[in-house]
C-alpha positions as CSV (number, residue, x, y, z in Angstrom):
1,X,52.3,0.0,-0.8
2,X,52.5,0.3,-4.6
3,X,49.9,-2.5,-4.9
4,X,47.5,-0.7,-2.6
5,X,47.9,2.5,-4.6
6,X,47.2,0.7,-7.8
7,X,44.1,-0.9,-6.3
8,X,42.8,2.4,-5.0
9,X,43.4,4.1,-8.4
10,X,41.7,1.2,-10.3
11,X,38.7,1.3,-7.9
12,X,38.3,5.1,-8.4
13,X,38.6,4.7,-12.2
14,X,36.0,1.9,-12.1
15,X,33.6,4.0,-10.1
16,X,34.0,6.9,-12.4
17,X,33.3,4.6,-15.4
18,X,30.3,3.1,-13.6
19,X,28.8,6.6,-13.2
20,X,28.6,6.9,-17.0
21,X,26.0,4.0,-17.0
22,X,24.2,5.1,-13.8
23,X,20.6,6.3,-14.0
24,X,20.7,10.0,-14.7
25,X,17.1,10.5,-13.3
26,X,18.2,9.8,-9.7
27,X,21.6,11.5,-9.5
28,X,20.1,14.6,-7.9
29,X,17.7,12.8,-5.6
30,X,18.5,12.9,-1.8
31,X,21.3,10.6,-0.8
32,X,22.0,9.5,-4.4
33,X,24.7,11.9,-5.7
34,X,27.4,10.1,-3.7
35,X,27.7,6.8,-1.8
36,X,29.3,8.6,1.2
37,X,26.1,9.6,3.0
38,X,24.9,5.9,2.9
39,X,28.3,4.7,4.0
40,X,28.6,7.3,6.7
41,X,25.3,6.3,8.2
42,X,26.2,2.7,8.0
43,X,29.5,3.4,9.8
44,X,27.7,5.3,12.5
45,X,25.4,2.3,12.8
46,X,28.3,-0.1,13.3
47,X,29.9,2.4,15.8
48,X,26.7,2.4,17.8
49,X,26.8,-1.4,17.9
50,X,30.1,-1.1,19.7
51,X,29.4,2.0,21.8
52,X,25.8,1.5,22.6
53,X,26.1,-1.5,24.9
54,X,29.0,0.1,26.7
55,X,27.0,3.2,27.3
56,X,24.0,1.2,28.6
57,X,26.0,-1.2,30.6
58,X,25.5,0.5,34.0
59,X,22.2,2.2,33.1
60,X,18.6,1.1,33.4
61,X,17.0,0.1,30.2
62,X,14.6,2.6,28.5
63,X,11.0,1.6,28.2
64,X,10.2,3.2,24.8
65,X,6.7,1.6,24.7
66,X,5.0,4.5,23.0
67,X,8.0,5.1,20.7
68,X,7.8,1.5,19.6
69,X,4.1,1.6,18.9
70,X,4.5,4.8,16.8
71,X,7.6,3.5,15.0
72,X,6.2,0.1,14.2
73,X,2.9,1.3,12.8
74,X,4.7,4.1,10.9
75,X,6.7,1.4,9.2
76,X,3.5,-0.5,8.4
77,X,2.2,2.7,6.6
78,X,5.6,3.3,4.8
79,X,5.9,-0.2,3.6
80,X,2.3,-0.4,2.5
81,X,2.8,2.8,0.5
82,X,5.9,1.4,-1.2
83,X,4.2,-1.9,-2.1
84,X,1.1,-0.1,-3.3
85,X,3.1,2.3,-5.5
86,X,5.2,-0.5,-7.0
87,X,2.2,-2.7,-7.7
88,X,0.1,0.1,-9.3
89,X,3.0,1.6,-11.1
90,X,4.2,-1.7,-12.6
91,X,0.6,-2.5,-13.7
92,X,0.1,0.9,-15.3
93,X,3.5,0.5,-17.1
94,X,2.6,-3.0,-18.3
95,X,5.4,-4.7,-16.5
96,X,6.1,-8.4,-17.0
97,X,6.5,-10.5,-13.8
98,X,8.9,-12.8,-15.6
99,X,11.2,-10.5,-17.5
100,X,11.3,-6.8,-17.3
101,X,14.2,-4.7,-18.5
102,X,14.9,-1.3,-17.0
103,X,13.3,1.7,-18.8
104,X,15.4,4.8,-18.0
105,X,12.9,7.1,-19.7
106,X,11.0,9.9,-17.9
107,X,7.7,8.2,-18.5
108,X,5.4,9.0,-15.5
109,X,5.0,5.4,-14.5
110,X,8.7,4.6,-14.8
111,X,9.5,7.6,-12.6
112,X,6.8,6.5,-10.1
113,X,8.4,3.1,-9.8
114,X,11.9,4.6,-9.4
115,X,10.5,6.9,-6.7
116,X,8.9,4.0,-4.8
117,X,12.1,2.0,-5.0
118,X,14.0,5.1,-3.6
119,X,11.6,5.1,-0.7
120,X,12.3,1.4,-0.3
121,X,16.0,2.2,0.0
122,X,15.3,4.9,2.5
123,X,13.2,2.5,4.6
124,X,16.2,0.3,5.0
125,X,18.1,3.1,6.6
126,X,15.2,3.8,8.9
127,X,15.3,0.2,9.9
128,X,18.6,0.8,11.6
129,X,16.4,2.1,14.5
130,X,15.4,-1.6,15.2
131,X,18.9,-2.1,16.5
132,X,19.0,1.2,18.3
133,X,15.8,0.3,20.2
134,X,17.2,-3.1,21.1
135,X,20.3,-1.6,22.6
136,X,18.6,1.2,24.4
137,X,16.3,-1.4,26.0
138,X,19.3,-3.6,26.8
139,X,18.1,-6.4,24.6
140,X,21.6,-7.2,23.6
141,X,21.0,-10.8,22.8
142,X,18.6,-9.7,20.0
143,X,21.5,-8.1,18.1
144,X,22.7,-11.3,16.4
145,X,24.9,-11.7,13.4
146,X,21.9,-12.2,11.2
147,X,20.2,-9.1,12.5
148,X,23.3,-6.9,11.8
149,X,24.1,-8.5,8.4
150,X,20.5,-8.0,7.2
151,X,20.2,-4.4,8.2
152,X,23.6,-3.2,7.2
153,X,23.8,-4.9,3.8
154,X,20.3,-4.0,2.7
155,X,20.8,-0.3,3.1
156,X,24.1,-0.3,1.2
157,X,23.1,-2.7,-1.6
158,X,19.9,-0.9,-2.3
159,X,21.8,2.3,-2.8
160,X,23.6,0.5,-5.6
161,X,20.3,-0.8,-6.9
162,X,18.7,2.7,-7.0
163,X,21.8,4.2,-8.5
164,X,22.0,1.8,-11.5
165,X,18.7,-0.2,-11.8
166,X,15.8,1.7,-10.2
167,X,13.2,-0.1,-12.2
168,X,12.6,-3.2,-14.3
169,X,12.8,-6.4,-12.4
170,X,14.0,-4.6,-9.3
171,X,10.4,-3.9,-8.5
172,X,9.6,-7.6,-8.1
173,X,11.6,-8.4,-4.9
174,X,11.0,-5.0,-3.4
175,X,7.2,-5.4,-3.8
176,X,7.2,-8.8,-2.1
177,X,9.5,-7.6,0.7
178,X,7.4,-4.5,1.4
179,X,4.3,-6.6,1.8
180,X,6.1,-8.9,4.2
181,X,7.3,-5.9,6.2
182,X,3.7,-4.7,6.5
183,X,2.9,-8.0,8.2
184,X,6.1,-8.0,10.2
185,X,5.9,-4.5,11.6
186,X,2.2,-5.0,12.1
187,X,3.0,-7.9,14.4
188,X,5.6,-5.9,16.3
189,X,3.1,-3.0,16.6
190,X,0.4,-5.2,18.0
191,X,2.9,-6.8,20.4
192,X,4.0,-3.4,21.6
193,X,0.4,-2.6,22.7
194,X,0.8,-4.9,25.7
195,X,0.4,-8.4,27.1
196,X,-3.3,-8.4,26.4
197,X,-2.5,-8.8,22.7
198,X,-0.3,-11.9,23.0
199,X,-3.2,-14.3,22.5
200,X,-3.7,-12.9,19.0
201,X,0.0,-13.3,18.1
202,X,0.2,-17.0,17.7
203,X,1.4,-16.7,14.1
204,X,4.9,-15.4,14.9
205,X,6.9,-18.3,13.5
206,X,5.2,-18.0,10.1
207,X,6.9,-14.7,9.6
208,X,10.2,-16.6,9.3
209,X,8.7,-19.2,7.0
210,X,7.3,-16.5,4.7
211,X,10.7,-14.8,4.6
212,X,12.5,-18.0,3.6
213,X,9.9,-18.6,0.9
214,X,10.6,-15.1,-0.3
215,X,14.3,-15.9,-0.8
216,X,13.6,-19.0,-2.7
217,X,11.2,-17.1,-5.0
218,X,14.0,-14.5,-5.5
219,X,16.4,-17.2,-6.6
220,X,13.9,-18.8,-8.9
221,X,12.9,-15.5,-10.4
222,X,16.5,-14.4,-11.1
223,X,17.5,-17.9,-12.3
224,X,14.6,-17.9,-14.8
225,X,15.7,-14.5,-16.1
226,X,19.3,-15.7,-16.6
227,X,18.1,-18.9,-18.3
228,X,15.9,-17.1,-20.7
229,X,18.4,-14.3,-21.4
230,X,16.2,-11.5,-20.0
231,X,17.9,-8.1,-20.8
232,X,18.0,-7.1,-17.2
233,X,21.7,-6.6,-15.9
234,X,23.2,-10.0,-15.4
235,X,25.4,-8.7,-12.6
236,X,22.3,-7.7,-10.6
237,X,20.7,-11.1,-11.2
238,X,23.8,-13.0,-9.9
239,X,24.1,-10.6,-7.0
240,X,20.5,-11.3,-6.0
241,X,21.0,-15.1,-6.2
242,X,24.1,-15.0,-4.1
243,X,22.6,-12.6,-1.5
244,X,19.4,-14.7,-1.2
245,X,21.5,-17.9,-0.7
246,X,23.2,-16.3,2.3
247,X,19.8,-15.4,3.8
248,X,18.4,-18.9,3.3
249,X,21.4,-20.4,5.2
250,X,21.2,-17.8,8.0
251,X,17.4,-17.9,8.4
252,X,17.3,-21.7,8.2
253,X,19.9,-21.8,11.0
254,X,17.8,-19.4,13.0
255,X,14.5,-21.4,12.3
256,X,16.1,-24.6,13.4
257,X,17.4,-23.2,16.7
258,X,14.2,-21.3,17.4
259,X,11.7,-24.0,16.6
260,X,13.3,-27.4,16.0
261,X,16.4,-27.4,18.2
262,X,14.5,-26.6,21.5
263,X,11.0,-26.6,22.9
264,X,8.6,-24.1,21.5
265,X,7.9,-20.8,23.3
266,X,4.4,-22.0,24.2
267,X,6.0,-25.0,26.1
268,X,8.3,-22.6,27.9
269,X,5.6,-20.0,28.6
270,X,7.4,-17.3,26.7
271,X,5.4,-14.5,25.3
272,X,6.4,-12.2,22.5
273,X,7.1,-8.6,23.0
274,X,7.3,-5.8,20.5
275,X,9.9,-5.2,17.8
276,X,11.8,-8.3,17.9
277,X,12.1,-8.7,21.7
278,X,10.5,-12.1,21.6
279,X,11.6,-15.7,21.1
280,X,11.2,-15.0,17.4
281,X,12.3,-11.7,16.0
282,X,12.1,-11.4,12.2
283,X,14.8,-14.0,12.1
284,X,17.2,-11.8,14.0
285,X,17.7,-13.8,17.2
286,X,16.6,-16.5,19.4
287,X,16.1,-14.8,22.8
288,X,15.1,-17.2,25.6
289,X,13.6,-14.7,28.0
290,X,10.3,-15.2,29.7
291,X,7.9,-12.3,30.0
292,X,5.2,-12.1,32.6
293,X,2.8,-9.2,32.2
294,X,5.6,-7.1,30.7
295,X,8.0,-7.7,33.7
296,X,11.3,-9.4,33.2
297,X,11.7,-12.6,35.2
298,X,15.1,-13.7,33.9
299,X,17.3,-14.6,36.8
300,X,20.2,-12.4,37.8
301,X,19.0,-9.4,35.8
302,X,17.4,-6.1,36.9
303,X,13.8,-5.5,36.2
304,X,13.0,-4.8,32.5
305,X,11.8,-1.3,32.0
């Protein structure tokens, strides 16, 4: 018990010390004064992962078609705004794409970048709705380990990023990821419009490929900064490398099972549906359901929606 007490006390003291080097510009921004709101939302998310399927077990799945259309295209707009703000702000501030320290000043461009990164952090919390929609639609097989790991960790880790490094090279990965999410949620939004859009969605597997390229670029970018001694916090660079490695492993495993380890969806006749309810879902699962004009044909199950 004494060991636990010491550990807790040391953790509290370390957190208090870390606040002395946190960015003072963001401490009064929504959700940023304390980690507890972010942790509380994440705990509610994990609780819903347990309680949601039990609640839906004996109920008919919700359709949510219009909700998904509005949600997905809203996420397209939000991610486009974030990417645009980061790109224009970094250019106006004269940022380097190879080495850019954090500037904690109140310069208008620096605050613009920090604000865009805060919206990026908020978007990761909004993305928890991806899982909520899966469960309400009884797409339980979509909620894979990769899906949960990706959503839960991004929201929490980006709180840390905004608290201590809302600028500098943090803009690089967020800009790339936001552009990818514009494409990804655009795909989901189009798929949600109905079966008549499926012939235009042949490019689904390239979403996973683009994401894996993103992780390799992140490692290369952070590695270059470490090698050249770029004055961006080393702990953040190493954290980015380690985090990207986990995603490369998980996405590569998904890609193999989705595209290499079994026949393609076109051979099986599967058609993608909105927001990750297809054979390929943002690297989150490998569902093997067949959709025919929006009606579920999987044997032994009730009609979808």
